[in-house]
C-alpha positions as a LaTeX table, in Angstrom:
\begin{tabular}{lrrr}
\hline
Residue & $x$ (\AA) & $y$ (\AA) & $z$ (\AA) \\
\hline
Met1 & 24.76 & $-13.88$ & 59.51 \\
Thr2 & 24.34 & $-10.91$ & 61.79 \\
Lys3 & 26.15 & $-8.58$ & 59.39 \\
Phe4 & 23.92 & $-9.78$ & 56.53 \\
Gln5 & 20.83 & $-9.06$ & 58.55 \\
Glu6 & 22.16 & $-5.59$ & 59.43 \\
Ile7 & 22.14 & $-4.54$ & 55.75 \\
Pro8 & 19.08 & $-2.24$ & 55.22 \\
Trp9 & 17.62 & $-4.13$ & 52.29 \\
Pro10 & 14.24 & $-2.43$ & 52.30 \\
Arg11 & 15.87 & 1.00 & 52.10 \\
Ile12 & 18.23 & $-0.16$ & 49.31 \\
Phe13 & 15.36 & $-1.67$ & 47.34 \\
Ala14 & 13.30 & 1.48 & 47.85 \\
Glu15 & 16.15 & 3.74 & 46.77 \\
Gly16 & 16.87 & 1.53 & 43.76 \\
Ala17 & 13.23 & 1.52 & 42.78 \\
Ala18 & 13.13 & 5.31 & 43.13 \\
Ile19 & 16.18 & 5.66 & 40.88 \\
Ile20 & 14.73 & 3.34 & 38.26 \\
Leu21 & 11.39 & 5.13 & 38.46 \\
Ser22 & 13.04 & 8.52 & 38.07 \\
Ile23 & 14.96 & 7.28 & 35.02 \\
Leu24 & 11.83 & 5.85 & 33.44 \\
Leu25 & 9.96 & 9.05 & 34.24 \\
Ala26 & 12.71 & 11.11 & 32.61 \\
Phe27 & 12.54 & 8.96 & 29.48 \\
Trp28 & 8.74 & 9.25 & 29.43 \\
Ile29 & 8.89 & 13.05 & 29.81 \\
Gln30 & 11.48 & 13.30 & 27.04 \\
Ala31 & 9.41 & 11.08 & 24.74 \\
Trp32 & 6.27 & 13.04 & 25.59 \\
Trp33 & 8.03 & 16.34 & 24.91 \\
Glu34 & 9.51 & 15.13 & 21.65 \\
Gly35 & 6.08 & 13.86 & 20.61 \\
Arg36 & 4.55 & 17.24 & 21.39 \\
Gln37 & 7.29 & 18.98 & 19.43 \\
Gln38 & 6.80 & 16.62 & 16.48 \\
Gln39 & 3.04 & 17.21 & 16.59 \\
Gly40 & 3.67 & 20.95 & 16.62 \\
Asp41 & 6.10 & 20.69 & 13.71 \\
Glu42 & 3.59 & 18.57 & 11.79 \\
Arg43 & 0.83 & 21.13 & 12.30 \\
Ile44 & 3.10 & 23.93 & 11.11 \\
Phe45 & 4.06 & 21.92 & 8.05 \\
Leu46 & 0.47 & 20.90 & 7.26 \\
Gln47 & $-0.66$ & 24.53 & 7.60 \\
Ser48 & 2.04 & 25.66 & 5.17 \\
Leu49 & 0.87 & 22.95 & 2.76 \\
Leu50 & $-2.74$ & 24.07 & 3.14 \\
Asp51 & $-1.86$ & 27.72 & 2.49 \\
Asp52 & 0.23 & 26.82 & $-0.55$ \\
Leu53 & $-2.32$ & 24.47 & $-2.11$ \\
Ser54 & $-5.12$ & 26.98 & $-1.50$ \\
Asp55 & $-3.03$ & 29.48 & $-3.47$ \\
Lys56 & $-2.57$ & 26.85 & $-6.18$ \\
Lys57 & $-6.35$ & 26.39 & $-6.38$ \\
Gln58 & $-6.76$ & 30.12 & $-6.98$ \\
Gln59 & $-3.92$ & 29.98 & $-9.50$ \\
Leu60 & $-5.74$ & 27.20 & $-11.34$ \\
Asn61 & $-8.93$ & 29.26 & $-11.57$ \\
Arg62 & $-6.95$ & 32.24 & $-12.91$ \\
Asp63 & $-5.12$ & 30.02 & $-15.39$ \\
Lys64 & $-8.38$ & 28.68 & $-16.81$ \\
Arg65 & $-9.55$ & 32.21 & $-17.62$ \\
Tyr66 & $-6.07$ & 33.08 & $-18.93$ \\
Ile67 & $-5.99$ & 30.03 & $-21.22$ \\
Ala68 & $-9.52$ & 30.70 & $-22.49$ \\
Val69 & $-8.68$ & 34.25 & $-23.62$ \\
Ile70 & $-5.44$ & 33.21 & $-25.32$ \\
Phe71 & $-7.14$ & 30.25 & $-27.01$ \\
Glu72 & $-10.09$ & 32.35 & $-28.22$ \\
Ser73 & $-7.81$ & 35.13 & $-29.49$ \\
Ala74 & $-5.60$ & 32.75 & $-31.48$ \\
Thr75 & $-8.66$ & 30.92 & $-32.81$ \\
Thr76 & $-10.32$ & 34.16 & $-33.94$ \\
Leu77 & $-7.16$ & 35.23 & $-35.75$ \\
Leu78 & $-6.80$ & 31.84 & $-37.45$ \\
Gln79 & $-10.46$ & 31.68 & $-38.47$ \\
Thr80 & $-10.24$ & 35.17 & $-39.95$ \\
Ala81 & $-7.01$ & 34.27 & $-41.73$ \\
Thr82 & $-8.50$ & 31.15 & $-43.33$ \\
Asp83 & $-12.06$ & 32.32 & $-44.06$ \\
Ala84 & $-12.48$ & 34.95 & $-46.77$ \\
Asp85 & $-15.92$ & 35.85 & $-45.37$ \\
Lys86 & $-14.54$ & 36.90 & $-41.98$ \\
Tyr87 & $-13.15$ & 40.35 & $-41.27$ \\
Leu88 & $-11.31$ & 42.03 & $-38.42$ \\
Ala89 & $-10.45$ & 45.71 & $-38.10$ \\
Ala90 & $-6.76$ & 46.55 & $-37.76$ \\
Gly91 & $-7.18$ & 47.65 & $-34.15$ \\
Ala92 & $-8.92$ & 44.40 & $-33.25$ \\
Ile93 & $-6.08$ & 42.41 & $-34.82$ \\
Asp94 & $-3.55$ & 44.26 & $-32.66$ \\
Lys95 & $-5.52$ & 43.50 & $-29.50$ \\
Leu96 & $-5.82$ & 39.80 & $-30.37$ \\
Ile97 & $-2.10$ & 39.54 & $-31.12$ \\
Gly98 & $-1.56$ & 41.34 & $-27.81$ \\
Asn99 & $-3.37$ & 38.47 & $-26.11$ \\
Ile100 & $-1.41$ & 35.67 & $-27.76$ \\
Val101 & 1.99 & 37.15 & $-26.85$ \\
Trp102 & 1.27 & 36.11 & $-23.27$ \\
Tyr103 & 2.70 & 32.75 & $-22.27$ \\
His104 & 2.54 & 30.32 & $-19.36$ \\
Asn105 & 5.22 & 30.03 & $-16.71$ \\
Gly106 & 5.81 & 26.59 & $-15.23$ \\
Asp107 & 7.38 & 28.17 & $-12.13$ \\
Asn108 & 3.84 & 29.00 & $-10.98$ \\
Trp109 & 3.43 & 25.32 & $-10.14$ \\
Asp110 & 6.51 & 25.11 & $-7.95$ \\
Ser111 & 5.61 & 24.39 & $-4.34$ \\
Ala112 & 8.14 & 24.94 & $-1.56$ \\
Pro113 & 6.34 & 22.68 & 0.97 \\
Met114 & 5.86 & 19.95 & $-1.64$ \\
Ser115 & 9.52 & 20.18 & $-2.64$ \\
Ala116 & 10.56 & 19.93 & 1.01 \\
Leu117 & 8.38 & 16.85 & 1.30 \\
Ala118 & 9.97 & 15.18 & $-1.73$ \\
Val119 & 13.57 & 16.33 & $-1.37$ \\
Gly120 & 14.05 & 17.52 & 2.18 \\
Gly121 & 12.90 & 14.36 & 3.92 \\
Asp122 & 9.94 & 16.00 & 5.66 \\
Phe123 & 7.84 & 12.83 & 5.32 \\
Val124 & 7.92 & 12.59 & 9.12 \\
Tyr125 & 5.64 & 15.63 & 9.26 \\
Val126 & 2.84 & 13.80 & 7.44 \\
Ser127 & 1.61 & 11.02 & 9.71 \\
Ser128 & $-1.29$ & 9.99 & 7.45 \\
Pro129 & $-0.10$ & 7.46 & 4.81 \\
Ile130 & $-3.20$ & 8.18 & 2.68 \\
Leu131 & $-2.48$ & 11.93 & 2.67 \\
Leu132 & 1.18 & 11.29 & 1.92 \\
Arg133 & 0.32 & 9.09 & $-1.06$ \\
Lys134 & $-2.04$ & 11.70 & $-2.47$ \\
Leu135 & 0.57 & 14.45 & $-2.03$ \\
Val136 & 3.10 & 12.41 & $-4.01$ \\
Ala137 & 0.53 & 11.93 & $-6.80$ \\
Leu138 & $-0.20$ & 15.67 & $-6.77$ \\
Gln139 & 3.50 & 16.47 & $-7.07$ \\
Asn140 & 3.67 & 14.23 & $-10.15$ \\
Ser141 & 0.68 & 16.07 & $-11.64$ \\
Phe142 & 2.39 & 19.41 & $-11.03$ \\
Ala143 & 5.48 & 18.15 & $-12.86$ \\
Arg144 & 3.50 & 17.01 & $-15.93$ \\
Ile145 & 1.53 & 20.24 & $-16.15$ \\
Arg146 & 4.66 & 22.31 & $-15.73$ \\
Gly147 & 6.11 & 20.56 & $-18.78$ \\
Tyr148 & 3.28 & 21.86 & $-20.98$ \\
Tyr149 & 3.64 & 25.34 & $-19.49$ \\
Asp150 & 7.35 & 25.33 & $-20.24$ \\
Asn151 & 6.65 & 24.25 & $-23.85$ \\
Asp152 & 4.46 & 27.32 & $-24.28$ \\
Lys153 & 7.17 & 29.56 & $-22.82$ \\
Arg154 & 9.80 & 28.15 & $-25.19$ \\
Phe155 & 7.46 & 28.64 & $-28.15$ \\
His156 & 7.00 & 32.27 & $-27.15$ \\
Tyr157 & 10.71 & 33.05 & $-27.01$ \\
Asp158 & 11.97 & 30.72 & $-29.75$ \\
Arg159 & 9.25 & 31.11 & $-32.40$ \\
Leu160 & 6.53 & 33.70 & $-31.86$ \\
Thr161 & 8.53 & 36.67 & $-30.57$ \\
Pro162 & 11.29 & 36.40 & $-33.24$ \\
Phe163 & 8.59 & 36.26 & $-35.94$ \\
Leu164 & 6.79 & 39.34 & $-34.62$ \\
Met165 & 10.07 & 41.22 & $-34.31$ \\
Asp166 & 10.75 & 40.55 & $-38.00$ \\
His167 & 7.25 & 41.02 & $-39.42$ \\
Ala168 & 5.28 & 43.27 & $-37.07$ \\
Asn169 & 5.54 & 46.45 & $-35.04$ \\
Leu170 & 5.99 & 44.85 & $-31.65$ \\
Ala171 & 6.00 & 48.18 & $-29.83$ \\
Gln172 & 2.61 & 48.99 & $-31.36$ \\
Ile173 & 1.20 & 45.64 & $-30.24$ \\
Tyr174 & 2.50 & 46.03 & $-26.70$ \\
Ala175 & 1.08 & 49.55 & $-26.56$ \\
Val176 & $-2.50$ & 48.23 & $-26.77$ \\
Ile177 & $-2.11$ & 45.64 & $-24.00$ \\
Glu178 & $-3.96$ & 46.79 & $-20.89$ \\
His179 & $-4.01$ & 43.75 & $-18.58$ \\
Glu180 & $-3.35$ & 40.04 & $-18.37$ \\
Pro181 & $-5.70$ & 37.83 & $-20.38$ \\
Gly182 & $-8.84$ & 37.09 & $-18.40$ \\
Asp183 & $-7.99$ & 39.34 & $-15.45$ \\
Pro184 & $-8.77$ & 43.07 & $-15.83$ \\
Thr185 & $-7.40$ & 43.70 & $-12.32$ \\
Ala186 & $-3.90$ & 42.46 & $-13.27$ \\
Leu187 & $-2.72$ & 45.55 & $-15.12$ \\
Phe188 & 0.07 & 45.19 & $-17.67$ \\
Glu189 & 3.17 & 46.70 & $-16.11$ \\
Phe190 & 4.99 & 48.17 & $-19.10$ \\
Pro191 & 6.21 & 51.70 & $-19.86$ \\
Asp192 & 3.73 & 53.94 & $-21.67$ \\
Ile193 & 4.45 & 53.82 & $-25.40$ \\
Lys194 & 3.39 & 56.45 & $-27.92$ \\
Val195 & 3.66 & 54.90 & $-31.39$ \\
Ser196 & 3.85 & 57.60 & $-34.06$ \\
Thr197 & 3.86 & 55.36 & $-37.12$ \\
Ile198 & 0.97 & 52.90 & $-37.06$ \\
Arg199 & 1.29 & 49.67 & $-39.01$ \\
Asp200 & $-1.68$ & 47.70 & $-40.33$ \\
His201 & $-1.06$ & 44.08 & $-39.30$ \\
Thr202 & $-3.86$ & 42.72 & $-41.49$ \\
Asp203 & $-1.21$ & 41.46 & $-43.91$ \\
Leu204 & $-0.03$ & 38.96 & $-41.27$ \\
Leu205 & $-3.26$ & 37.02 & $-41.71$ \\
Ser206 & $-2.33$ & 36.18 & $-45.29$ \\
Arg207 & 1.01 & 34.67 & $-44.30$ \\
Asp208 & 1.16 & 30.88 & $-44.05$ \\
Asp209 & 3.95 & 31.06 & $-41.48$ \\
Phe210 & 1.81 & 33.24 & $-39.20$ \\
Lys211 & $-1.10$ & 30.84 & $-39.61$ \\
Gly212 & 1.25 & 28.01 & $-38.64$ \\
Leu213 & 2.27 & 29.87 & $-35.50$ \\
Leu214 & $-1.39$ & 30.35 & $-34.60$ \\
Val215 & $-1.99$ & 26.62 & $-35.04$ \\
Ile216 & 0.87 & 25.80 & $-32.69$ \\
Lys217 & $-0.31$ & 28.38 & $-30.14$ \\
Ile218 & $-3.84$ & 26.95 & $-30.18$ \\
Asp219 & $-2.55$ & 23.39 & $-29.91$ \\
Gly220 & $-0.38$ & 24.38 & $-26.95$ \\
Gln221 & $-3.39$ & 25.75 & $-25.07$ \\
Leu222 & $-5.32$ & 22.58 & $-25.83$ \\
Asp223 & $-2.41$ & 20.50 & $-24.51$ \\
Ile224 & $-2.56$ & 22.42 & $-21.23$ \\
Leu225 & $-6.33$ & 22.05 & $-20.94$ \\
Arg226 & $-6.13$ & 18.32 & $-21.69$ \\
Ser227 & $-3.40$ & 17.91 & $-19.09$ \\
Leu228 & $-5.45$ & 19.73 & $-16.44$ \\
Arg229 & $-8.38$ & 17.42 & $-17.19$ \\
Thr230 & $-6.48$ & 14.13 & $-17.42$ \\
Gln231 & $-4.51$ & 14.87 & $-14.25$ \\
His232 & $-7.79$ & 15.78 & $-12.49$ \\
Leu233 & $-5.89$ & 18.65 & $-10.93$ \\
Glu234 & $-8.90$ & 20.51 & $-9.57$ \\
Glu235 & $-10.28$ & 17.34 & $-7.96$ \\
Gln236 & $-6.87$ & 16.49 & $-6.50$ \\
Leu237 & $-6.52$ & 19.95 & $-4.98$ \\
Asp238 & $-10.05$ & 19.93 & $-3.55$ \\
Glu239 & $-9.58$ & 16.50 & $-1.98$ \\
Ile240 & $-6.18$ & 17.22 & $-0.44$ \\
Ile241 & $-7.24$ & 20.66 & 0.84 \\
Ala242 & $-10.22$ & 19.02 & 2.57 \\
Met243 & $-7.95$ & 16.34 & 4.09 \\
Leu244 & $-5.51$ & 18.97 & 5.36 \\
Glu245 & $-8.33$ & 20.97 & 6.91 \\
Asp246 & $-9.59$ & 17.82 & 8.67 \\
Glu247 & $-6.09$ & 16.97 & 9.94 \\
Leu248 & $-5.60$ & 20.47 & 11.34 \\
Ala249 & $-9.06$ & 20.52 & 12.92 \\
Ser250 & $-8.46$ & 17.27 & 14.81 \\
\hline
\end{tabular}
């Protein structure tokens, strides 16, 4: 009995409690630190998303002007080709053809942060389920729109360019191109060409196969415009950009 009473139970309990407390404190510090790191990683990821989608919004505005010029150029050529009362000078025809040889590139709608979200398992960096759901919907919209862009690119290489190589002076057409459609600041980076023998491309307007190509080019631009509208891409971008800004401000 005496030996039992000699055991320093208060000190043992105190030491045990201190050990347990220190372990719990260590776990709490580790969890706190990991939470801080995760919050930091999330902010970095959300900022990269915001920067990328802001660029996409600017890209969308540029694309609308780009599409409008290509659409109007192809339409003017087709209307002149089908209406005997309309007339275009040879130089004007070359400039309009120079506009329709531009095509859309679906790669412009690739998004590295969005791809990391979908493929890389970075869902942990988006804590808001509402934001995550809207990002998935936006990724689907990008994929649909890219399909129409890629159709236009294939048409350019598979149909339009081979036709112009066979029936037009392609060097002469490229020589009159100054900048991208709808953007005078985006100069056309192509070697200076001095064309000695000038061809009058007015005869192309009488060809049914050229008219058919113009119809397809016009329809392709309309497909893109319809897709942008039905996917509500501008509204999606505006909404998600605002949500990202709110998340980063909090």
